[in-house]
N, C-alpha and C positions, 0 to 999 in steps of 0.2 A: 342872460335871461335865466331865471330860476326854473329848473325842470318842473313840469306839471305834476309829477308824482310827489316831489318835495313840497310844492305849494299845497297839494291836496292833503298830505300828511300833516302839515302845519295847521291847516284849517280844521281837520278832524280833531287834533289835539286841543285846539282853541275852543271848539264847540263842546267837547266832552269834559272840559275842566271848568266851565262857567258855573257860577253859583246863583246868579240872578239874571233874569231876562226881562228888562223893563220892570213892570210891576209884579212879575212872577218870580217866586222864590223856588229854585230847583231843589227837590227833596230826594229824587232818585234818577239815575241815568239808566233807563231800562234797556236800551239797545242801541248799538251803532251798527247799522247795516252797511251794505256795500255802497249805497248811494244816499242814505238818509239816517237820521238819528231820532230817537224817541225818548222823551223825558216825562217824569211825573213832577208836577209843580203845584205850589199854592198861590192862588190869585189873592194877593194881599189887599186889593181894593174891595173885593166881594167876599173874601174869606171862604173860599171854596177850593177844592182840589180839581185840577185839570190835567189833561195829557197834552204834550206839545211835541210836534214833529217838525223837522226841517230838512232841507236838502244839503248834503255835504259835497255835492259835485261842484267844482269851481268852474262853472260854465254859464254864460248868459242865457243860452237856450234852455238849460235845465231850470234856471230860476224863473224864466217866463212860463215854462210848462207848469211849474209849481203854482204860480199865480193863477193861471187859467184853470187848472184842475181843482184848486182850492175853491174857486168860485162855483164850479159845478157841484162839488161835494157838499157845499153849504146849502144847495137847493134840494138835496135829497132828504127824504123822510121815509126811513125803512127800519123795521125792527132789528135787522141784523147788521146795521151800519151805525156806528156811534154818531151822535149828533154834533155837528160842527158849531162852535160858539163864535169864533172870530178868527181873523188872520192878523197876527201882530207883526209889525216891522220894527225891529230893534237893531240899530247900528248897521243898517243896510242888509240885514239877514231876515228873511221872512220865516215865520213860525205859524203852523196851523194849530189852533187851540180847540180841543174837543173836550166834551164832558168826561169825567172820570167816575165810573160806577163802582170801583173797587172798595170804596168806603161804605157801600151799602151791601149789595149781595153779589157783586162781581168778583170773580177770581180769574187771574190769568191762566190760560191753558197750560203754560209751562209749569205752574205750581201744581196743577193736578197731575201732570205727566211725571213729575218728580216723585210722586207717591207710589208709582207702579203702573202696570198696564191698565188702560181704561177699558171698562167692560164694553163689548162690541155694540150692544144696543145703545149705550150712551154715546159711543164714538160716532155711530151713524147719525144720531140726533144732532150732535155737534157739527159734523160734516155738512149735513143738510142746511143748517143755519148759515155756515160760512159760504156755501155754494149759492144760496139764495141772495146773500149780500153781494157776492162776486158778480152774479148775473146782472144785478141792478147796476153795479159800478161799470161793468163791461159794456152795458147798453149806452153809456155815455162816452165810450171810447177811452176809458181810463184803465190802465193795466198796472198792477202793483209791482211786477217784476220779481218780487220775493215775498213770501209769506212765512212768518215765524210764529212759534207758540206764544211768544211775548206779545205779538200783535193781535191776539185773539182773546177776548174777554168772555168768560162763561158765567152765566147766572147760576149760582149754586143751588137755587131752589127749582128752577124750571129747565136747566141745562140749555137755555137759549144762548146761542153764540153771537157775539158782536165783533165786527172788524174794527180795530182801533188804530191800526197803523197802515197808512196808505202808500208809503214809498214815495209817490207823487212825482218822480222824475226818473228818466232813464239816463245812464251814463253815456254821453256822446261818443266816448272812445270805444264803446262796445267791449271793453276788457273786464274780466272778472277780478274783483279785489279779493285776493286770497288771504289778506290779513283780517278780513271781517269775520266775526263769529257766525254771521248769517250764511257763510259760504256753503254750509251743510245743506241749505234749502234752495240754493240758486240754480235755476234751470240752465242747461248747456245751450239752449236756443233762445237767448234774450231777444226781445223785440218781436216775438211771434204772437202777440196778443194773448187771447185766452189760454193758449197752449202753455205759455210760460208760467202763468199763475197756477194752472191745474197741476203741472209737474211739481211745483214747489209745495202746494197743498198736499200732494200725494206723499211726499217725503214726511211732512208733518203727521199725516194720518198713519203712516207705517210706524213711526216712532211712538205715536199715541197708543197703538194697539199692542206694541211689544213691551213698552216700558223701558227705562234706561238700561237695566241690566241686560235684557235680551237684545236690545238694539246695539249696545256696545259690543256684545259678543258676536252679533252678526257682522259687524264692521270692525272686527278686532284688528285687521291690518291697518285701518285708518287711525284708530285710537291708540295703537301701540307707538312707542317712541315719544319724542318730545311733544309737548302740548302745542307749541308754536308751529309745528309742521302739519297739523291736522287740516288747516285751510288749503294748503297745496295738495294734500292727499285727496281731500274732497273734490277739488277742482279736477284732478286727474280722473276720479271715479265718474264724475258727471260727464266729462268730455270723451270718455271711452265707451265702447258697447257693453261694459260690465253690467251685470244684473245681480240682484240679491234673491234669496229664497222667498217664496210666497209667505205672507204673514201667517197663514194657517199652518205652514210647515214649522215655523219657528215657535209659534204660540198656538197649540191645538184648540184653544178657546175661541179662535177667530173662525167664523164660518168660511168655507171655501169660496162661496160666491162673493162675499165681501172682500176677501183677499184678492180675487180676480179683478175687482173694480179698482182697488188700490194699485195693483200691478200695472193696470192699463194707464192710470193717471201718471205713474212713474216711468212709463215706457219712453225709450229714446228712439223707437222705430216710427218713422213718419207715417207708415201705413196702419199704425195701431193706436195712436193717441186720440184722446177725445177732442171733439170739435169745439165744444163750449160747455159751460157749467150746467146748462139745462140737460144736456145729454148724460152727464154724470148723475144728475138728480134722478133721471129716468131709470138708470140702472140701480141706483140705491133703493128706489121704490120696490124693485124686484127682490132685493136682498131682504126686505122686511119679513118675508116668509120664513127666513132662517132665524129671526130673532125670537126671544122668549123661551127657547128650549132650555132645559136644566143644564145641559152640558155647555151652554154658552156662558154660564155664570162662573166658570172655573177661573180663578185668579191666583195671585201670588199666595194668598193665605191657604188655598187648597193644596198647593204644591208643598208648602211647609208642613201641613198636617199629614200629608202622605209619607213624609220622611221621618215622622216621630214613631219610635218603636213602642209597641204595647208591652205591658208587664209580661214576664216570662210564663206565668200560668194564669188561667182564668180564675175568677172568684169561686169560692167554695160552693156558693148557691148554684152556680152554673153547672157544677159537676153532678148534682143530684139528678136522678132519673126523672124524666118528664112523662106525663101521661100520653099515651099514644092516641093519635087522631085518626079517624077513619081515612084510609088511603084513597078509597074510591072517590070520596067527596073532593079531596085535594086535586085529583086528576081532572075531575069534572070541571071544577072552578077554573083550573089552569087552562084547559082546552077552550072553555067558553070565553074567557078573557082574551086568549090568543086570537080566536076567531073574530071577536068584536074589534080588536085592534087592527087585524088584517083588513076587515071590511071597511073600517074607517079610513085606513091608508089608501085602499083601492078607490074609495069614493072621492077622497080629496084629490087624488091623482087624476081621476077621470074628469073632475071639474076643471082641471087645467089643460086637458087635452085639446088640441086645436079642433075646431069644427069647420065644416065646409062652408064656403061662401060663394056668392055670385053677385058681381057688381056690374050693372048695365048702364052704359052712358055712351056719349058720342065718341066714335073711333078717333084716335090720335090725340085725345085730350090728355093734359098732364094731371096725374093722379097723386094725391098725398094722403096716406093713411098713417097717422102717428109719425114714426120716423121713416116709414117706407115712402119712396117716390118712384114713379114709373109712368107708363102710358097705357091708355085703354087700347086694346088690340083692335085689329081691323074688323073683326066680327062684332065689336061693340060690347062684348061681355068678357070680363076678367074673372076667372074662377081659380079656386085654390082652397087652402085651409088657413085659419087664423085663430090664435089663442083667445079664449074668452077674456074680455076687458072692455073698457070704455075708450073709444077712438074718436079723434077729431079728423073729419074727412073734408078735403078740399079738392075741387076739380076745376082746372083752368083751360080755357080755349080762347084764342085770339079773337074769334068771331062771336063769342057768347059771354054773358054775364057769369061771374064766378059762382060756383055751387059750393056750399059748405054747410056742415052740420056736425053734431056730436051724437054718436050712436053707441048703444050698449050691445055687445055681442055676448049672448047667453050660452052657458054650457049645455051640452046634449041637444043641440038644435042646429038648424041651418040658417045662415044669415043671408038675406037677399036685399040688395039696395038698388032701386031704380032711380037713377039720378038724371032727371031731364034738364037740359040746359036751355036757357032763354036767349034767343038771338039778340045781339046788340043792334041799335039803329045804325043805318049806313046810308051814304049817298047813293045815287044811281050808279050801278056797276059798269065799269069799263076797264080797258087795259091800262096798266101803268106804263108810262112812256119813259124810258131810261136811255141816256146817251153817255158815251165815255168822255173823259177829259183827262188832262195831264196829271191832275191831282186826285183822281178817283171818279167814279160814276156820278152823274147828276141826273135828277129826276124832274120831269115837267110838272109844274103846277099850272093848270089851265086858267084862262081868264074867266072872270065871272064874279058873282056875288058871294060874300062870306059873312058869317056872324063873328063879331070880335068883342073882346072885353068881357067883364063880368056882368055888364048890364044888357048883354045880347043886342048890341047895336049892329047895324048892317052897313056894308060898303062894298064897292067893286074894285077889283084889281086887274091889271093886265097880266097876261101869261108871263111866267118866268121859270128859269131853271134854278135848282138849288142842290147843293151837295147831298148825296144820300147819307153820308156819315160825317162826323166831325173830322177836321183836317188832322192827319196823323203825324207822329214824329217823323216817319220816313219822308212824307211829302214836304214837311217844313225843313228838314235837313237839306233836301235838294235845293230849296229856295236859298237857304243860308250859304251853301257851297257855291251857288251860282252868283250870289250878290255880295259875298264876303261879309254877310251880316253875322253877328255873334250868335252862337247857340243859346237857347234858353237854359237857365240853371236847372239842375235836377231838384225835384221837391225833397223836403227833409225825410219823407217816408220811403224814398227809394233812390239811393245814390246812383243807380244805373238806369234810371227811368227813360232818359232821352234815347238810349240805345234800343229800346223796344219799339220797333218800327210801326207796329199795328195798334199802338195805344194813342189816344188823343193827345196832341201837343198841349202843354199847359205852361204857366208862367210866361205868357206872352201878353203884351199890352194891346190896347185897341189900335195904337199906331202900328205895332208890328203886324197885326192881323190885316189892317188896311194895306200895308206895303206888300204882304204876301198875295192878297187878292189881286192887286194891280199887276204884280209879276206874272200871275197865272191867267191874266186876261179876264178877271172876274171882278166882283165887288162884294162888300158885305150886304146881306139882306136887310131890308127895312124891318122894323118891328112888326108891321102888319103882314108883310110877306112871310116872315118867320112864323107868325101865329097861324096863318092859313095853312102853311105847309105842315104844321104840327097837328092841327085839329080838323082840317077839312072844311066843309061848308055847313055842317049841321050844328056847330056850336058846342061840340063835346068838350069837356074840360081836360081830358087826358087824351093822348094820341090814340089809344086803343078803344076808348069808349067813355061811357058815363059813370062807370063804377071804378073806384080805385082798386087795383090789384097789386099788392106789395111786391111780388117777384117779377114784375114786368119792367122794372127800371132799377138802375143802380143808384139807390138813395142811401141815407144814413143807416148805420148798422151793418150787420153781416148776414142777415137772413137771405139776401139776394145772392150770396156767394162771394161778394167782394167787399173788402174793408175800405179800399181806396178806388182809384180809377180802374175801369175794366177795358179790355180791347174793344175797339169800335165794332158795333154790330153784334155784341154779345147777348142782346135781348130782342130776338126777332119777334117774340110774342107781343112786344110793346110797340110795334111799327105803327106809323101814322097812316091815315087813309091813302096817302100817296106812296107808301112803302118806305118812308124815311125812318132811319133808325136813331135811337138815343136822343130823340127830341125831348124826352123827359129823363132827367137824371144824368149820371156819369159826370159831365163837367158843364158848368155854366157856359153860355155862348155869347160873345160880343155880337151886337147888331149895329147898323149904321147910325141909329137915332141917338141924339143927345137926351139927357134927362134934366128936366126943369122941375124942381120940387114944388113950385107954386102952380104952374099951369099944366104940368105933365110933360110928355115927350114932345120935342119940337125940333125939326131939322133946320129951322130958320135961326135958332139961337143955340149954337153948338155948346157954349159954356165949357165946363171942365169934365163933368160926369157923362158917362155913356151907359146905355141900357144893356142889361144882361137878361138872358131868357133861359128857361128850362130846368133850373135847379142843378144840384150836383150830388156827389157821393157824401158830402158833408151836410146835406139838407135833412129836413125833418123826415122821419120814417113814415109819417102818415100821409105824405104825398101832397099836402096842401101847397107847399112852396113850389112844387113841380107842375102845377096847373099851367096850361098853355098861355093863359092870359095874365099870369103873375110876372112882374118885372123886378129885377134887381138893378143895382147901379154901382159902378166903381169909376174912379178917375181914369181918364183915357191913357195916362202914362204909368198906371199901376200894372204889376205883373203877378196876380194871385196864382197860387199853385193849384187852384180848383177851377180855373177859367180857361177855356179854349174858344174855338169858333168854327163855323162852316161858311162857305162862300155861295154867292148867287150870281146870275147874269141874265140879261134880257133874253126872251125866248125868240124874238123875231117874228116876222109876218107869217112864216110857214109853219108855226107851231100849231099842233092839233089841239083844239079846245075840248078836252074830255074831262070827265069827273071820275077819279079813280076809286075803285072799291077798296074798303078797308082790309079785306082779307078774302081768301079763297075758301068757300064752303063746300 
């Protein structure tokens, strides 16, 4: 068998030497990255210039990722993301075809960087554009892995930045290709989502602010020696704790606050790096106060002028005596100007000084002000100081509707906000009845009437018990060990997932879930039982109430703190009226019912598909798919990596028929 590295090298060589790709005539090979290639080509059918990218990783999973991500990118419409035209499939190789604006006003960032350091104000505008595009791409769970100056197009008139190279696939081997010219920009922590892209963009920004001469001087140990060795040297620099000087130290034209932002983007310290693109954008807004000063416009030309020597003697005219000016007026004007400048400086500084604030709301509520998160203290009043600015405020409590608003905090004043929360509707209050079981605690759902479905229909159910959380990896492993059943495979996003005992088991079929339930002396809940356990008796759409609150469930995106599955019970504020956890989001859950696409769900006609409930971490971020009455379906023998389950059992004659309160107030 031919070694993988040889097969990959052959494929790289083949891709980078082609002259035509179907109807596209290659005019320029812009970049061969660690995992992808970027071309400029002419569409011979429509006589227009396009950009084409492809995956160079010889792996079926990478090609499938390319296909899926291409479809998502084609649906995006964003000023900082190049428009996708089509996906071409030529000789079994897929190519993403996007518009090429270089023939009009676009210039690759690499071209601008070759001319010298980019002025800080322009660099900030370019960075903001790239970060806005990244934020939109990251929202679709697509991460570029490496960002290069060749992959960023700049409008020469407006300085609007566009992302034109998407990478589109990760190397399944997880190894860094040190032969690639893009190694200079590759993060040492590949596969870490936004953090990887922000590190790569930080290297680009650092080089952009320094220019080629100062950049090569700062990394002289890497650029010295043979050209072919630079990739290995860059890899060593990325993977060690080595750091470089602040951009403001190497190029004094760079403001210190901007240099700090770039240094944090390039940080290898887990406790220091940025969480997402929006966080970087927030800090760049603060840097805006440093822009526009005269000393920020110093560039290469100024340095050259400083080194030019003046003639040895001044012109004759300058040696003639000049009429004396009244000294007293000079001193007066100087002192007046100095006082005015000092007064202006003091006034501007005072407008930025933090002002006192008092926020009054329900004790124990979760508080979000801008990037700050915390809780309202026991007394109900949070006091302190806050810089003047505009803030988005959100207050969450499991028993109350979400409070949110946007407020302007003015200089030289005190900010007081009285945030009154509105109680959510609830059933009659009573105690939650919880019993232990071999696979975790179960909760009693009492007998009685319920509202179900989107049409608010009514029915009655007998009392039953249901698992408080989804079945965990630890409980399922005990079942596998006892019955000699095979372990479920680890999902592609975590090769050690099944070893995490408190995470929900995934990649199990409906048949696997049914077998586990029988082994544990239980059964799968019916769809109506699951729905009553999730929403109580009052017909609320979500377990916690009638209003969707984004951070009470693990759904799509990372705003809730998790990109993939979370440990069971991580969202107590999203508990159902009976105290059940993760009924909305985290992983889809199998229930006993079959799915009939014509007549709906029916236990009498099992068919092939089974019903899924609750949504998952790959669901829509707006929560619609996680409503308690929404159903999904999959074949009973499929094992999706976003599907788990929980069990139920009969309550018996001695069960207490009570209605549980949704929360403790």
